[in-house]
C-alpha positions in Angstrom: 24.7 -41.0 8.5 26.9 -44.3 7.0 28.8 -46.4 9.0 32.3 -45.2 6.5 30.9 -41.5 6.9 30.6 -41.9 10.6 34.8 -43.4 11.0 35.7 -40.4 8.4 33.5 -37.8 10.3 35.4 -39.2 13.6 39.0 -39.2 11.9 39.0 -36.0 10.8 38.0 -34.5 13.7 40.9 -36.3 16.0 43.1 -35.1 13.4 42.0 -31.8 14.1 41.1 -31.0 10.0 38.3 -28.6 9.7 35.3 -30.4 8.9 33.3 -29.0 5.7 29.9 -27.7 6.7 26.4 -29.3 6.4 24.0 -27.5 4.6 21.7 -26.5 7.6 18.2 -27.7 5.7 15.5 -25.0 8.0 17.1 -22.5 5.6 15.5 -24.2 2.7 12.2 -25.2 4.7 9.4 -24.0 5.5 8.8 -22.0 8.7 6.0 -23.8 10.6 3.4 -21.4 11.6 3.9 -19.8 15.0 0.4 -20.8 17.0 -0.3 -16.8 17.4 0.0 -16.9 13.3 -2.9 -19.4 13.8 -4.6 -17.9 16.0 -5.1 -14.9 13.2 -5.6 -17.4 10.6 -2.3 -16.7 8.8 -2.1 -19.0 6.0 1.1 -18.1 3.9 4.1 -19.7 5.3 7.5 -18.3 5.8 10.0 -20.0 3.2 12.6 -20.0 5.7 15.2 -17.1 7.0 15.8 -14.2 4.9 19.5 -14.6 2.6 20.1 -11.3 3.4 18.4 -8.9 6.4 15.3 -7.2 5.6 13.1 -4.3 6.6 9.4 -4.5 5.7 7.1 -1.2 7.0 3.4 -1.9 7.0 1.4 1.6 7.4 -2.5 0.8 8.7 -5.2 3.2 10.3 -6.4 2.7 14.0 -9.3 4.0 16.3 -11.8 1.0 16.0 -12.1 -2.9 16.4 -11.5 -3.4 13.1 -8.7 -1.9 13.0 -7.3 -3.7 15.9 -8.0 -7.0 14.2 -5.9 -6.1 11.5 -3.0 -5.0 14.6 -3.2 -8.7 15.7 -2.4 -9.8 12.3 0.9 -7.5 12.4 2.1 -8.4 15.6 1.9 -12.0 14.9 3.8 -11.4 12.0 6.1 -9.5 13.6 7.1 -12.1 15.6 6.7 -14.6 13.8 9.5 -13.1 10.9 11.7 -11.9 13.4 14.1 -14.8 13.8 13.9 -15.1 10.1 16.0 -12.7 9.3 13.0 -9.8 8.3 12.6 -7.1 10.4 8.4 -5.3 10.2 7.7 -1.4 11.2 4.0 -1.0 12.3 4.0 2.4 11.4 0.5 3.7 12.6 -1.3 6.4 10.8 -4.2 7.5 13.3 -8.0 7.4 13.0 -8.2 10.3 9.8 -8.9 7.9 6.6 -7.4 10.3 4.0 -5.9 9.8 0.9 -3.1 12.8 2.2 -2.4 10.7 5.7 -1.7 7.4 3.6 0.3 9.2 0.8 2.3 10.8 3.6 3.0 7.4 5.5 3.9 6.0 2.0 6.6 8.8 1.8 8.0 8.2 4.6 8.5 4.8 4.2 10.2 5.3 0.7 12.2 7.3 2.8 13.5 5.1 4.7 14.4 2.7 2.0 12.2 -0.3 2.9 12.5 -3.4 1.7 9.0 -4.0 0.8 5.3 -2.4 2.2 2.1 -3.3 2.8 -0.7 -1.4 3.1 -4.5 -0.5 2.8 -4.4 2.8 0.6 -8.3 2.9 0.1 -8.5 5.5 -2.1 -7.6 6.5 -5.2 -5.3 9.4 -4.0 -3.2 6.6 -3.2 -2.1 5.6 -6.7 0.4 8.1 -8.3 2.7 7.0 -5.0 2.4 3.6 -4.6 3.5 3.8 -8.6 5.9 6.1 -7.0 7.2 2.8 -4.4 6.6 -0.1 -7.6 9.2 2.0 -9.7 11.5 2.6 -7.4 11.6 -1.4 -7.4 9.9 -1.9 -3.8 7.5 -4.3 -3.7 4.2 -3.4 -2.3 1.1 -5.2 -1.6 -2.0 -3.5 -1.1 -4.4 -5.1 2.0 -7.8 -5.1 3.4 -8.6 -1.9 0.3 -7.3 -1.4 -2.3 -8.3 1.7 -4.3 -10.6 1.8 -6.9 -8.3 2.9 -9.7 -5.6 0.8 -10.1 -2.0 1.3 -9.1 1.2 -0.6 -9.9 0.9 -2.8 -6.9 2.9 -5.9 -7.0 -0.5 -7.8 -5.0 -3.9 -6.7 -3.9 -5.7 -8.7 -1.4 -9.3 -7.8 -0.6 -12.7 -9.4 -0.9 -14.6 -8.1 -3.6 -16.6 -5.1 -2.4 -19.0 -5.2 -5.1 -20.4 -8.8 -4.9 -19.7 -8.5 -0.9 -22.8 -5.9 -1.2 -24.4 -7.5 -3.6 -24.5 -10.3 -1.2 -25.8 -8.3 1.5 -28.5 -6.3 -0.6 -29.8 -10.1 -0.9 -29.7 -10.8 2.8 -31.3 -7.6 3.0 -34.3 -8.4 1.2 -34.6 -11.8 2.3 -35.3 -10.4 6.2 -37.5 -7.4 5.0 -39.7 -9.7 2.4 -38.6 -7.8 -0.1 -40.5 -4.3 1.6 -40.6 -2.1 3.8 -37.3 0.6 4.9 -34.1 0.3 5.1 -31.3 2.9 6.1 -27.7 3.1 5.0 -24.6 4.1 7.3 -21.4 4.1 5.8 -17.5 4.6 6.7 -16.2 7.3 3.6 -17.7 8.3 1.1 -15.0 8.4 -1.4 -13.2 5.3 -0.2 -13.6 2.6 -3.1 -14.6 0.0 -0.6 -17.0 1.2 1.2 -18.9 2.8 -2.0 -18.2 -0.4 -3.5 -20.2 -2.1 -0.5 -22.8 -0.2 -0.7 -23.2 0.0 -4.0 -23.3 -3.6 -4.4 -26.2 -3.5 -2.0 -28.0 -0.7 -3.3 -28.1 -1.4 -6.5 -29.7 -5.1 -6.5 -32.4 -3.3 -3.9 -32.9 -1.0 -6.6 -33.3 -3.2 -9.7 -34.9 -6.4 -8.0 -36.5 -5.1 -5.0 -38.7 -1.7 -5.9 -41.1 -1.8 -2.9 -38.0 -1.4 -0.2 -37.4 2.3 0.6 -33.8 2.8 1.6 -32.6 6.1 3.7 -29.3 7.8 3.5 -26.2 6.9 3.5 -25.5 9.0 6.3 -20.9 8.9 6.7 -20.3 7.9 10.2 -15.9 8.0 9.1 -15.7 5.0 10.9 -16.3 6.6 14.7 -18.8 4.3 16.7 -19.9 8.0 18.3 -21.2 9.2 15.5 -22.6 5.6 14.0 -24.3 5.0 17.4 -26.2 8.7 17.0 -26.5 8.0 13.2 -28.3 5.2 13.8 -30.7 6.3 17.0 -32.0 9.1 15.2 -32.6 7.5 12.0 -34.7 5.2 14.2 -36.7 8.0 15.5 -37.2 9.9 11.8 -38.2 6.5 10.8 -40.4 4.0 13.0 -41.2 1.5 10.1 -37.7 1.1 9.7 -36.5 -2.7 9.6 -32.8 -2.8 8.8 -30.0 -0.5 9.4 -27.2 -2.0 6.5 -23.8 -1.0 8.0 -20.9 -0.8 5.0 -17.7 0.0 7.4 -16.8 0.6 11.3 -19.2 0.8 13.4 -21.9 -2.1 13.4 -21.8 -3.2 16.5 -22.3 0.7 17.8 -25.2 0.6 15.5 -26.5 -2.3 17.2 -25.8 -0.8 20.9 -28.4 1.8 19.8 -30.9 -1.1 18.6 -30.8 -2.4 22.1 -30.5 0.9 24.0 -33.8 2.0 21.7 -35.5 -1.7 22.7 -36.0 -2.0 19.1 -34.4 -5.9 18.9 -36.5 -8.2 17.0 -38.4 -4.7 15.2 -34.4 -3.1 14.0 -31.4 -5.4 12.7 -27.9 -4.2 11.7 -26.8 -6.1 8.5 -22.9 -5.5 8.4 -19.8 -6.3 8.0 -16.2 -8.5 9.9 -17.0 -11.0 12.8 -15.5 -9.9 15.5 -15.5 -11.0 18.9 -16.7 -8.0 19.8 -20.2 -7.9 17.9 -20.8 -11.8 19.9 -23.1 -10.2 22.3 -25.2 -8.6 19.8 -25.3 -11.1 17.6 -26.3 -13.5 20.1 -28.6 -10.9 21.2 -30.4 -10.4 18.0 -29.5 -7.0 17.4 -27.1 -8.3 14.4 -28.7 -10.1 12.1 -25.7 -10.6 10.0 -21.4 -9.8 9.5 -19.8 -10.6 5.9 -16.6 -11.1 7.1 -13.4 -10.5 5.5 -10.8 -11.9 8.4 -8.2 -8.5 8.7 -5.7 -10.0 10.8 -5.2 -12.9 8.4 -5.2 -10.5 5.5 -2.2 -8.2 7.4 -0.2 -10.9 8.2 -0.3 -13.0 4.9 0.3 -9.4 3.3 3.6 -9.0 5.6 4.4 -12.3 5.0 4.2 -12.5 1.1 6.4 -9.6 1.9 9.3 -11.9 3.1 8.8 -14.8 0.5 8.9 -12.6 -2.0 12.0 -11.0 -1.2 14.0 -13.4 0.3 13.2 -15.8 -2.8 11.6 -14.5 -5.4 8.2 -16.1 -4.8 5.3 -14.6 -7.0 1.7 -14.6 -6.4 -1.2 -13.5 -8.4 -1.7 -9.8 -8.7 -5.1 -9.9 -7.3 -6.3 -12.4 -4.5 -9.6 -12.4 -3.5 -10.2 -13.8 0.2 -13.8 -15.6 0.2 -16.3 -13.1 2.3 -18.9 -15.6 4.1 -22.1 -14.2 5.3 -21.9 -14.9 9.7 -25.5 -14.7 10.8 -26.9 -14.0 14.1 -29.5 -14.7 16.4 -32.4 -12.9 14.6 -31.6 -13.9 11.0 -34.2 -15.4 8.9 -32.7 -18.6 7.3 
């Protein structure tokens, strides 16, 4: 403030005259990421407090360490946006991943007239409902796992699942020397991302490594107890098994089965999601590699994108492919 401005300020104040409000710069400035946001790897920064109150719905599943990681991103986004005039309601859909469950959840959110919706649509049976949301003028962001059939969602964030599967396939071939026997445990047959990760690996192996025998796939429905039982059974039935490839939830359960069978160093697990719960199996040699898709970051970023889109007219690419780095375990051949 200049000397002239300061004198004018004091004179007007002394006279009891109303002062023109100075615009708060914070309204036009980005809101720095919170420590919780940084902890989940959040990268999208809120452009400021929303000009009017916003209500966002986020729909996700539960039942495994993967979904627990996504939960952390949702919680971090909720707390980050709360002082920025945006309320986030977390609609938990339970442990059964089906199109019907997701459609019912989205329909409920649409009925409650949320300003924006972020969800994990994963099955093709969700496309018509997502299109209905967008037709109603409600922005929709798909994160983690989109349907194979493209909907009219505004943004889809996630790994390139088929390419990630091919990356896993090349890694498996390297670990086996291009021959031997592997087993496949998938999450849900018919779930677009699970199928793409499975087929990306198996297509590559079948084409380039004909000396690798494939057993399965077995559908564990993202249930650890089922994955553990399937891994145990397939090792018992196939004493020459060398790799268990887990395309979705259950990689830590398969790794525990390997450890309990005293097959560490003989059978290795290749899976997804570098979560803290899996560290002991990476260190122990049961997990050879994990392809990471950062579920907490995806959840956080998707919710903040909705805030920016609705509050400030921000635009984002229709397709956002995240990095899918391969994180190696102790027993991996490099």
